[in-house]
C-alpha positions, 0 to 999 in steps of 0.5 A, a space after each residue: 500500500 505504501 508503494 504507490 504513495 512513495 512513488 508519487 512522491 519521487 518527482 521531488 517537487 514537494 519532498 526533497 528526499 522522497 527518494 530516500 523513502 522510495 528506496 526504503 519502501 522497495 527494501 521493506 516490500 523485498 524483506 516482507 517477500 522474503 519473509 513470506 517465502 521463508 514461511 512457505 519453505 518451512 510450511 511446505 503443506 501450505 504450497 502446492 506440490 508441483 515441479 514448479 513449486 519444487 523449483 521455487 523452494 530451490 531458487 535463490 532467497 531474495 537476500 541479494 536484492 535486499 542487500 543491493 537495496 541496502 546499499 542503494 539506500 545508503 548511497 541515496 542517504 549519504 549523496 541525496 542529490 543522486 536521486 534514483 540513480 543508486 537503483 542501477 545497483 539493482 543489475 548486481 542483484 542476479 550475480 549476488 543472488 547466485 553467490 548467495 546461492 552458492 554459499 548457502 549450498 556450500 554451507 549445507 554440505 
């Protein structure tokens, strides 16, 4: 519910640091999705039992995206004039997700 409100503020005409709010709302949204996914991982009986669900359970956790959003939030707080430009860091979320997945797989061995 907060994302449309934060998105409307991003034009910067009314609030000078709306980009910080916007990236913060994105980070909270991703953190919420990660929490929901972990709940699903722990309670498999709540999920559909098919191959697509099995692939999803084995997939990355979303932590890479959250880490990148946290870094973008820090950059935006330190350099507020950067606007939404730090969100370009999200292109790194894929490689970070792969690294986190490999690290988790290595830890489970």
